[in-house]
N, C-alpha and C positions, 0 to 999 in steps of 0.2 A: 481317444474316447473309448472306454471299456465296453465290452459287450454286456448285455443285460438279459435277464430272464424273468418271467412272471408267470403266475398260474392263472388260467382262465377256465371257464366252465368246460370247454372241450378238451382240456388237458394242459400241457405246458407249452408256452410260447417262448422261444429262444431267439435272440438276435445274434447271429454268427458273423464274424468278420471273414470275408472271403478274399483270398489273395490269388494273383495270377491272371485275373480277367484283363483282356486287352481290347475287347469291343462288346457291344450289346449282345451279339450272338452267343458270346461265352455265358452271359447271365441267363439267356434263354435255355441254353443247353443244360446248365446246372439245375435250373428250375424244373425242367422236364424230368430229369433224372430223379430229383427228390420227390416230386409228386407221384412217381411210380411206386414209392415205398408204401406199404400198407398203413393206412391211417394217418399218413403225413400230408400236411398241406404247407406248401412253401411259396414264398415270393422273393425273388432275387432282384436286387436293384443294382445296376451297373454303376450309376452315378455315385451312390454312397458306399459301394463295395460291401453291402450287407445282404444277408439272407434271413428273412423272418420266417421261422419254422415252427409250426404248431404240431405237437405230437400227442398221442394218447398218454394218459397218466402211466408212469412207470416205464415209458419207452426208453430204450438205451440210446442216448444221444451220440455215443461213440459210433453207432451204425450210420448216423446221419453224416458225421464227419468223414467216415470211411467212404461213403458213397460220393461225397464231393471230391475226395482225394483220388478215387478211382476214375473220376471224370477228368483228372489232370490238374486240379486246382488245390488250394489249401483252405482250410476252415479252422477257426479258433473258437473253442467253447467259452462260455462266460467265465471271466476271471473271478476268483473269490474276492469278497468285498475289501479285505485288507490289502490285496494286491492292487485292485482298481484304485484304491485311495492313494496309492503311490504316484499316480499321474501317468503320463504317457511317455516316460523316459525311454522305455524299451519297446515302443510301438514299432512292430515290424515294417509298417508302411513308411516310416522315416528312413529305415535302412534301405528299403526298396527304392525310394526317391533318390537317396544318396548314390546308390549303385547306378541308377539311370543317368544321373548327372555326370558321374565319372566316365561312363561310356560315351556320353555326348561330347564331353571335353576332349577325350582321347580321339574320337572320330574327327572332330573339327581340326585338331592339330595335325593329324596325319592325312586327312582327305584333301585339304586345301592344296598342298603341294602336288598331290597326284593329279587332281583336276587341272591345275595350272600347267603342268608338264604335258598333259594329253592335248590341251587346247591351244598351246602356243608352240608351234614347231621350232621357233628360234631358240627355245629353252631346252630342246631335246638333245642333251649331250650324248656321248658315245654309249654309255650303259644306262641311259635314263629309264629304260623299261624294267631293268632289274631293280633299280632303286625304287621305282613305283611299286613293284611287287612286294618289296620289303616293307614299304609304308602301308600298302593296302591290306596285307595279310591280317594284321591285328584288327583292322576295321571290319573286314568282311567276315572274320571268324569269331572274334571276341566281342566287339562292339555290337554286332548284329545278332549276337546269340539269343536275345529275347525273342526276335522274330523267328529264328530257326526253331527254337523250343516250342513257341506257340504254333508254328506251322506243323510241327510233328504231332503235337497234341491234337490239333484239328484233323490231321490226316488219319490218326488212329480212330477218330469218331466219324469219319466220312464227311468232314465239313471243310470248307475253304473260305478264308477271309482275306482282308488286306494283308495280314501277316504272311499268308501263304504266297501271295504274289510278290511281296517284298523279299521274302526268303528265296523264292525261286529265281527272281531276277538277280539278286546279289550273288547267289551261288552259281548261277549260269554264267554271269559276267566274269566272276573270279575263276571259276573252274575252267572255262574256255580259255581265259588268259593264261592260266598255268599250262594248259595243253599246248597252246600256241607257242609259249616261251620254251618249253622243254622238248616238245615233240614236233613242233612246227618250225616255221622260219622267223617267228617274231623275236626270238632271242638273239639273233645275230648282231654283232657290234655295228653301230651306226644306223640301225633300223629307225625310221621315222614315220609319223602319220602325216601325210601331206594334206594339202587343201583341195583335193580333187572332189568337188561337190557334184559328182556325176552319178546318174542312176545306171548302174551296170553291175553284173555279177563280179564278186571278188573272192579271193582266196582267204577263207576264214582262218587258216593256219598262220597267216601273216599278221593278223589283227589281235589287239588286246583291248579289253573293255574294263580295265581296272577303275577308270574314273566313274563308270556307271555303278560299279559295286560300292565304291566308297561314297559317292555323292548321294545315292539313294539312302544309304544307311544314315549318313549325317542328317539329311533333311527330315527323314521320318522319325529319327530319334529326337530331334528338336521338337517336333510336333507332339510326340508322345510325352516328353518331359514336361512341357508346359501344361499339357492336359492333366497329367498326374498331380502336378503341383497345385493346380486349382482345386482338384477333387480332394486332395489331402486336407484342405481347409474346411471341408463340410462339417467336421465334428467340432470346429472351434466355437460354434454358437453355444453348444452345451457347456463347454469348458468355461466360456465367458459367463454364462448364466450362473454356474455353480460358484464362480469367484465373486459374484455380486453379494452373496450372503456374508454375514458377520463371521469372523474367524474365531473370536473368543467372546466370552460373556461373563458378566459379574453375577454369579448365582448367590442368592441369600440362603445360607445354611447356618442354623443355630443363631440367627440374628446377625451374622457377620457376612460381608461380601467376600466371595472367593472367586478369583479369575480362573475359568476353566475353558478348554476347547469347546466350541459349540456342539461338536459331535457327541459330547458326554451328557448333553441335556436330555432329560426324560420328561414325559408328560406329567404335569403337576408341579414341576420345579418353578420357583419364583425367581425372577432375575430383574436386575436394575438396568434401565436405559436412560443415560444422561443426554442432555441437549447436544445435538450434532452426531450422536451415535446411531448405528443401524440397529433395528429391532432384530434380535438373534433368531427368533422363530415365531410361528403363528401363536397367538395367545390372547388372553383377556386382561385388561387393565384392572389391577386390584388396588392401586394407590396412585394418586397424582392425576394431573391433567396436562394436556399439551396439544400442539398442532403437529400432525403427522404428515410428512410429504410422501404421498403414495403415488406420485405421478409416474414413477418407473413401472409400477405394476398395473395401475388402473387408468392412467391417462388423465386423471382428474387434475386440472391445472391449479386449483385452489387447495392449499393444505387443509386436511380434515381435522377438526377439533375432536379430541377424544378425552374421555374421563372414565371414572370407575364403572366397570361393567361393559365397556366398549371393546370390540375385537380389533386387534392389530395384526398385520401380516409381516412375516419375516422379510428382511431386506429393505423395508421402508425406513425412512429417516425421521428421527425425532427432532423437530425444529424448535421446540420450546422447552417446557419444564421437565423435571425428573419424573420418570414413571417406574412403577413396579408392575411387572407383567407375569401372569401365570401361564406357562406353556400348555397349549391345548393340542398342538400338532408338532411333530418333530420328523426330521429326515424326509422320507419319500412322501409323507402325507401333507407337507406344507404347500402353500400356494405357489411358491417359487419352483419347487420340485415338479409340481403338476404342469407348470408352464414349460419346464425343461422337457417333460415327457411329450407335451403337445408338439413342441418344435421337432423332436426326434421322430415322432409318428408322421408328421406332415412331410418331413424330408424323405423318410423311408417310403412313404406312400406315393411319391411322385412317379409317374410313368417314365421309364428311361427313354431318353431321346436318342435314337440310333442315328449316328452321323450318316450323311448322304453318301460319303465315299464307301462306308461299310455296306450300305444297302445295295449300291450298284455293284460292288465287288462280289456280292453273293452270286450274281449272274456272270459278271465280267471275268472273274478268276477261272472258273471251270471252262468257260468258252475259250479263253486264251490258251489254257493247257491243252484243250482238245485240238485247237488250231495248230499248236506246235507239234503235237503227235501226228496229226493229219499231214502236216507239211513234210515231216521226216518220211512218212509212209509214201507220200506222193512222189518225192524225189527218188527214193529207192525203187519204187515201182516203175518209174520212168527210165530206169537204167543208169541214173547218174551215180557217181562215186559216193561212198558213205560220207566222205569229208564235206562234200557240197550239201548233202541233205542235212547233216548235223549243223553246218554253218547257218543254213536257212532257219532250221528249227530253233537254234539258240538265239538267232537274230529276232525271231518272233517274241521269245521270252524277254529279251533285253529291251526291245523297243516298247513292249507292253509294260515294262517295269515302271511304276508310278513316280518318276522323278518330279514332274510338275504337280502330281497329286500330293506328294510330300510337302510341297510348298503352298498349295492352294489355301488350306485352312490356316496354317501358322502365320504366313506373311500377312494375310488380310487381317487376322486377329491381332498380330503384333502392331501393325500400322493403325488399325481402328482403335485398339485399346490404348495405344500410345497417344493418339490424338485425343481420345476421351480423357486420359489422365491430364493432358494440358488444359482441358476445359473443366476439370473437376468431376469427371465421370469415370468410375472404376467398374469395368465389366469383368466378371469372374471367369468366364470360359465360353467355349463354343456352344454349349448346350443352351446358354442364355438367349442367344440370338434367335433361335428358332421360335421361342415364345413371343418375342416382340412383334413378329410378323403377323401373328394370329390374334393378339390381344384386342378386345373390343370394349372392355370395361376397366376403368381405373378407380380403385378404392383408395381414398385419401384419409389418413389419420388427421385429426384436428390439431391436437396439442404438439407443438414443436415442428409440425410439418406445414400446415396451412397458417398456423399462428406462430408467434415467437416462442411460446412455451414459458414466457416470463411475465410476471405480473407488472403492470404499469399503471400510473395514475392517469385516468382519462378525463376526470372532471372534478371541479371543486365548486360546490353550491353554498354560498354564504347566506345566513339569515338576514332579514331586514336590519339595516344599520351596521352591518359588519362588512369590512372590506375583504375582497378575495385574497389580497396579499397578506393581511393579518391572519386570516384563517390558515393559509398555507404555512406561514412562519411559525405560528405556535404549534400547530398539529405536526408539521414536519420536524420541528426540533424535538418534540417528545418521542415521535416514532423513530427518530434516528438513533435513540438509545436502545431500541428493541431489535432482536435478531429475527423476529417473525417475518416471513416473506412478504406479507401484505404491508407490514410496517416499513420494510425496506423500500417497497415500491412507492409508498407515500413520501418517505424521506428523500428518495432520489428525485421524484417529480417536483417536490417543493424546492429542492436545491437548484434544479434546472430553471425554475420559473422565478424565484425570488432571491437567489444567491445564497450567501452564507447564513446559516441558521444559528440562533442564539443558544446559549448554554442551558442545561437542564439541572434543576436541583430536586432533591427528594424523589427521585424516580422510583416507581414501583410497578411491577408487572402483575396484573390480576389474571391468573391462569384461566385461559379459555374465554376471557371477556375483553381484555384490552390492557391499556396502560394509563398511569396517572402520574402527575408530578407538577413542579412549579417552573414556569418559564416567564422570564421578565416580570416577576411578581404576580403572575396570574396562576391560579390553581386550575390546571388543564386536565381534562379527561378525554381520552380518545379510544374508541372501541365499539362494541356492540351497543345497540340502543338500550338494552337492559342494564348495561353498566352506568350509562348516564341516568337512567331511571333510579338506580340505587342512590344517586346524589340529588334526586328530585329535579332532574333536568330533563324536560320532555320536548320532543320535536314539535314545532308549530306545524299547522296544517300544510303549508306550502312545502316545507322540507319533508314531511311524511309522504306527501304525494310524489315528490321527486325521487325519494328513496324507493317507493313502491314501483315506480316506472323503471328505475335502473335495475332493481332485482328481477322485475318481470322480463328484462332483456338478458337475464343470466349473469349480471355483474355483481361484484361484491361491494357493499356499501359500508363505510366506516362513519360513525357519528362523532362529532366534535363539540365539546362544551367547555366553558371556563367561567369562573366567577359566578357559579350558581345558575347558568343559563345554557341551553343548547344553542350553539353558534353557527352550525353548518354541517354539511355532509361531504364526504370524499368518495368518489367512485373509482374503483380499481378493477381492472380486468386484464385478461390475456389478450394481446393485440394481434390482429391479422397482419401477416407480413406484407409489405408494400407490393411485392411482385406476385402474390398469390392469385389475384383475379386475372392477371395477364396469363399466368401459367395455366389456369383452368381453361381459358379461352384457347390456348395453343393445343392443349390435350384434346379438346373437343374438335379442333381443326384437324387433328390426326385421326379422326373417326372414332374417338373413345367416348364412352358415356361415364361421366364422373359421379361417384358416390362418396358422401362424407360419412365416415365411420368413427365414433368416439365413445370413450367411457364417460365423458362429461355430460352434464344435464341437457335436456332437450332444448330448453330456451336458448342456452348459449350456442348449441350446435346449429339450430335453425337460423339464429342471427348471423353466425359466421357463414353458413351456407348461402344466405341471401346476399351477403357482402361480396362473395367471390363468384357467384353465379352457378351454384350447385343446387339443383332442385331436389334430388333424393338425399335425405339425411337419415342416418340410423344412429341413434344416441343411446346413452346409458347402458352400454354393453360391457360385460366382463371380458377378461382376456380370452377365455375359452369360447365366448360367444363371437369374438372377432373372427377366429378361425372358422367357426360354424357359418357365419354370414358369408365368408368367402366361398366355403364349400357349397352353400345353397345357391349362390350365384353360378358356380360352376355346374351344379346339377341342372340349372335352367338352360344350359348349353352355352353359357358365356365363357370367354377366355379372359381371366382376370389378372390385372396388374395391381399390386398393393404398394402404396408408398407410406412409410412410417418411420418412427425414430426411437420408440421406447421399448423396454422389455415386454410390455403388454402387447406390442405389435409383432413380436418375434414369431409366435405360432402362425399368425395370419400371413406374415411375409413368407414363411416356409410353405404354407398351404397354397398360396397363390401360384398361378402359372408363371408369373414374373414378379419378383420382390425387389423393390427399390428402397434403400434405406438412406435417410438423411445423414450425412457424415458428421453433423453436429449432435447426433443422437448417441445412444448407448452402443457399446461394442457388441452386445448381444444382437441388437437389431441389424447392425452392419454385417455380422458374420452369418446371420440367417438369410440375408438378402442375396439376390443375384447381381444387383448393381448398387453401387454406393455413390451418392451424390455429395461430394466433398464440401461444396459450398453451402449446403443447407438451404439452397434456394430452389423452390418448387419449379421454376422455369427450366432448371437443368433436367427435370424429369422428362419434359417434352423433348429436349435436346438428346437425352439418353436414348429414348425410343427411336428417334430419327436416326441417330448414329448407329444404333444396333441394327436397324432395318437396312441401312446403307451397307454396313459391314457384311451382313448376311447375304445381301444381293451380290456383293463383290465375291464372296466365297463361292456362291452358286455359279457365277460367271467363270471363275477360275476353274472350278470342277468340270464345267461343261467343256471348256477349251482343252483342259488336261486330258479328259477322256476322248475328246474329239481328235486330238493329236495321236493318241494311241490307236484309235479305231482306224484312222486314215493311213497310219504308217504300217500297221500289221500286214495288209495285203502286199505291200512292197517288200517287206521282210520275208514273207512266205514265198515270194517269187524269186528271192535271192538277189534283189536289186538294191540292197542297202549296204554301202561300204561304211567303215567305221566313222569317217569324218562327216559323211552326210547324216548318219544317225546321231553323231555328237552335235552337229550344228542344229539339227531339228530339235533335239532335246534341249539344247541351250536356248533356242528361240522360244520354245514353249515355256521354259522356266523364266526367261526374261519377260515374256508377255505376262505371266502370272504375277511376277514381282512388280512390274510396271503398273498393272491394273490395280494391285493392292496399294501402291504408293499414291494413287489418286485420292485415297481416303484422307491424306494429309491436308487436302484443301477444304475438308468439312468445316463449316462454321455455324455457330448458333444464329438463330434468326433474331 
């Protein structure tokens, strides 16, 4: 996704791509630095790896980039439009992710044998320690390089993060092992690590800690890789949005149709839209009439009839006749482009969620370093040899190194998301879980989420003296010859209820009104009441009353007549999914307040709300209004989850604290959301929130025990009472506990 810039009243606002951030504190540091520049206002988002910077008119943006680089990170200025149009082939974040994956694969291949040799004395052959060194060196120095680089950057700015602790632990373990092998007694042939699980002082020069250096690197790299990969997808929503639009268009020039790329359209151009084609850009119909399926943009389940003088939006689909449209907006001014901008703004505006491990490490890391220094000073001050003091100090750094911490989040996330995938619930990353714990309001889109999003025949009301079967046979046969969504709903419903339909002769579609033709020797007319009136066929009082009742409930009514008389009406509507009412009850049971939000008309929305048990209904809203409604709820102090499936839901899904997309919906909605519900069943939304909360609880338990292990073991290390096997066994136990606790998530099951 390319960077963008725009001009505002206060000056120029630029979205810069920031590289090299490893935790939320990096974002905070860059933000503070930029805000110190005269006239500059900046907001840096760790989750999207972007900095939104507003500068005075004429300000040299190179100075902003230079300031970011001085802080130790990278920044990219907006690319020219022609470059941005080439796509994301050269996106540096792809290269960064590939490099991280290569480091992870290398560390897994080399670290596993090192850990196995250290933990299983029976495998410790004569020169096993030197083989371990050869395997461990690339892991500790090359694979762990991102941690060392970040630790150095943090050190230059007087800060300490998880990277600092990882780097110190890895270098301490590796450095001491090299010392012990070359200058101590650990390098002698036949050296082994025995199973003496005793608490007693030991000779540090005889011990190596290569399994610590390699294991920590491998585990933390795994967590970092999966986190980066999920964040890399943040821009996919916008790419999916832009791909929704038409790629080329038939423009009318000098009376002839010319096929050109949609980018070459200018305001005032007239272009042709055939049945089944997408409208190329926002415009006004100058010729023809048709039904436009705008459900992707507006959420309106019923196709909208348009004729000369009506407005149409780009990316909507022409379901009926041929249209000639005059372009009124192109490029960034179209409704689709505005929705794309809303999604981007909502994503960029999210407060970054700082991981618990990072928050605790802000205190934990400096304290551990201080304890290690104090330990060395105390041993030297007490008159012990420098070797003993260094052994104890290094033991403090090694035992504090977050081996279990490296596993705490990735393993719980791996098991939790894996179990979710089995149940059709796709969770994007660890940041998502924090939101599920706090959510108290759930906003539900109607079309495609609570309802099926497809028109269906609900009822057939025949006039006196007409059989229901005959009404369905004749009307269904005629509608079967039409491609209109309402006609297809009638034809499908008729086929299901009466079986095979008869053939049609002299079929004719009357644009915007309905269809007519001959079926079984009868001259049949199906469509709007006005079409029947053109044939002097008028609805009797009982049918007119039934039609009014159905339309009052927000349903679509089709009139049917043949042989000079109105013979009945057919009621068509979007159907509520069978599981929706149960799903709403489950969400309420989780302590959530449901709100129905839709672009459809109020009568339809209120009827659906009543059916599924939702009291609060907000209807007839435009895409930008959906995001605004979510923002208003958040302003009231609510933590909002949004469930939707259409392009029109994407800004609201991005704006919400937790976005859940139905997997049966559009790619845009899925990419903008935090959780995807593959089955398209609303009950899985309740399961998703339950699973997310359970996974978050597991991560918190893992982190508690991981830190608890470190805190309990540090005093023993400082007193010089930890030999390598005891430290290794304690580390293994803490890691096994974390993995075992995470594996309990496999037993999660839907209610």
